[in-house]
C-alpha positions as CSV (number, residue, x, y, z in Angstrom):
1,M,39.7,83.2,97.4
2,R,38.0,80.2,99.5
3,T,41.6,79.0,99.5
4,I,42.8,82.5,101.2
5,Y,39.9,82.6,103.3
6,F,40.2,79.0,104.7
7,T,44.2,79.5,105.4
8,F,43.7,82.7,107.1
9,I,41.2,80.8,109.5
10,I,43.5,78.0,110.1
11,L,46.3,80.3,110.5
12,L,44.1,82.5,113.1
13,F,43.3,79.0,115.1
14,S,46.6,77.8,115.2
15,C,48.2,81.0,116.3
16,G,45.6,81.4,119.4
17,S,46.0,77.7,120.3
18,H,49.6,78.1,120.3
19,Q,49.7,81.3,122.7
20,N,46.9,79.1,125.5
21,T,48.8,76.5,125.7
22,K,52.0,77.3,127.1
23,E,52.0,75.9,130.6
24,D,54.2,75.6,133.2
25,T,56.0,72.8,134.2
26,L,55.3,70.7,137.4
27,E,58.6,72.0,139.3
28,T,58.1,75.5,138.3
29,A,54.3,75.3,139.1
30,K,55.3,74.0,142.8
31,T,58.1,76.2,143.4
32,A,55.7,79.2,142.3
33,I,52.9,78.0,144.5
34,Q,55.2,77.7,147.4
35,K,56.8,80.9,147.5
36,V,52.9,82.7,147.3
37,M,52.2,80.2,150.4
38,N,55.9,81.5,151.9
39,D,54.4,84.8,151.5
40,Q,51.5,84.6,152.7
41,E,53.1,82.9,156.2
42,I,55.4,86.2,156.3
43,A,52.2,88.5,155.9
44,W,50.1,86.7,158.4
45,N,52.8,86.4,161.0
46,N,53.2,90.2,160.7
47,H,49.3,90.8,161.4
48,D,49.0,91.7,158.1
49,L,45.7,90.3,156.5
50,E,45.4,92.4,153.1
51,G,48.8,91.2,152.7
52,F,47.6,87.7,153.4
53,M,45.2,88.0,151.3
54,Q,47.4,88.6,148.0
55,G,47.8,84.7,147.4
56,Y,43.9,84.9,146.7
57,W,42.0,85.6,143.4
58,K,40.6,89.2,143.9
59,S,36.8,88.4,142.5
60,E,33.5,87.9,143.9
61,A,33.7,84.2,142.4
62,L,36.4,83.1,145.4
63,K,35.2,80.4,147.6
64,F,36.5,79.7,150.5
65,Y,35.0,76.9,153.0
66,G,35.5,77.0,156.6
67,S,34.0,76.4,159.8
68,S,31.4,78.5,160.0
69,G,30.0,77.8,156.0
70,L,31.0,79.1,152.4
71,T,32.4,82.2,151.8
72,K,32.2,84.0,148.2
73,G,34.4,87.1,147.4
74,W,37.7,88.1,148.1
75,E,36.0,91.1,150.3
76,N,34.0,88.7,152.2
77,T,36.6,86.3,152.9
78,L,39.2,89.2,154.2
79,A,35.9,90.1,156.3
80,N,36.0,86.9,157.7
81,Y,39.7,87.3,158.4
82,K,39.4,90.2,160.3
83,K,36.5,89.4,162.3
84,G,38.2,85.8,163.4
85,Y,41.6,87.5,164.0
86,P,41.1,91.3,164.9
87,T,44.4,91.1,166.8
88,K,48.1,89.5,166.7
89,A,47.3,87.6,170.0
90,E,44.7,85.7,167.8
91,S,46.4,85.4,164.4
92,G,49.7,84.3,166.0
93,T,52.5,82.7,163.9
94,L,51.5,80.5,161.0
95,K,53.2,77.5,159.8
96,F,51.9,75.6,156.6
97,V,53.1,71.9,156.2
98,I,52.3,71.1,152.2
99,N,51.9,67.6,152.2
100,D,51.0,67.4,148.6
101,I,50.9,69.9,145.4
102,S,49.1,68.2,142.6
103,K,48.3,69.2,138.7
104,I,45.0,69.0,138.2
105,E,44.7,70.2,134.6
106,G,46.1,73.2,132.4
107,N,47.4,75.6,134.8
108,N,45.5,74.7,137.7
109,Y,47.0,72.5,141.0
110,W,45.4,71.6,144.5
111,V,47.7,71.8,147.3
112,M,47.2,69.6,150.4
113,G,48.5,70.0,153.7
114,A,48.0,71.5,157.6
115,Y,48.6,75.1,159.0
116,H,49.6,75.9,162.9
117,L,49.1,78.4,164.4
118,K,51.1,78.9,168.1
119,R,49.2,81.8,169.8
120,S,49.6,82.7,173.4
121,I,45.5,82.5,173.3
122,G,45.9,79.2,172.7
123,N,47.4,76.6,169.8
124,A,45.2,76.3,166.7
125,N,46.2,73.3,163.9
126,G,44.4,72.3,161.1
127,V,44.1,71.1,157.4
128,F,43.4,72.2,154.2
129,I,43.2,71.7,150.5
130,I,43.8,74.9,148.1
131,I,42.7,75.0,144.5
132,F,45.6,77.3,142.5
133,K,45.2,78.7,139.2
134,K,47.2,81.2,137.0
135,I,45.9,83.8,136.4
136,N,47.3,87.1,134.3
137,G,50.6,85.4,135.0
138,E,50.3,85.2,138.8
139,W,49.2,81.8,140.7
140,K,46.1,82.8,142.7
141,I,44.0,81.0,145.1
142,V,40.8,80.2,143.8
143,A,39.0,77.8,146.3
144,D,40.1,76.9,150.0
145,M,38.8,74.6,152.2
146,S,39.9,74.7,155.3
147,C,38.7,73.4,158.9
C-alpha cells in the first residue's frame, strides 16, 4: 500500500510540474509583447483609453509609477489616464520605441523604451520600463514606470 501511495504522489507532482514549466521562447514572447504594445498604440491613437488599458493586468495589484507617484490598481490607472488625457488634443499620437525586451525569469519580461506623443498642444516624450507577465495565456503589463 505504501508503494502505491508513494507512486501516486510522485506521479501527481511530476504531472503538475510539467504543466507549469511550459514557457514561451524568447522570440515568441518578444513577438507577443510587441503585439500588445502595437495594439496599445492603435487604441491610444484613436483616443480609446479603455482599449489602451487592455494591455494592463486588470487587477488591484497593478502598479504604475509616474510623475505623480505610485498608482495601484487598474481602475485607478485608467482614471489617471482619463484625467491627464481627456481629449484627443492631450493624447495626441503615440509612438513607442522599444530598446530592449529581456527575460527576467519564467514568463516574466521587462521592456525598456521611450514614448513619443505628437500633439498640437505640444509634444511630450519620456522613457519607460514595463514588466510583462503571462497571465491566463495573455501577456499583460503588471508594473509600469514611465517618466
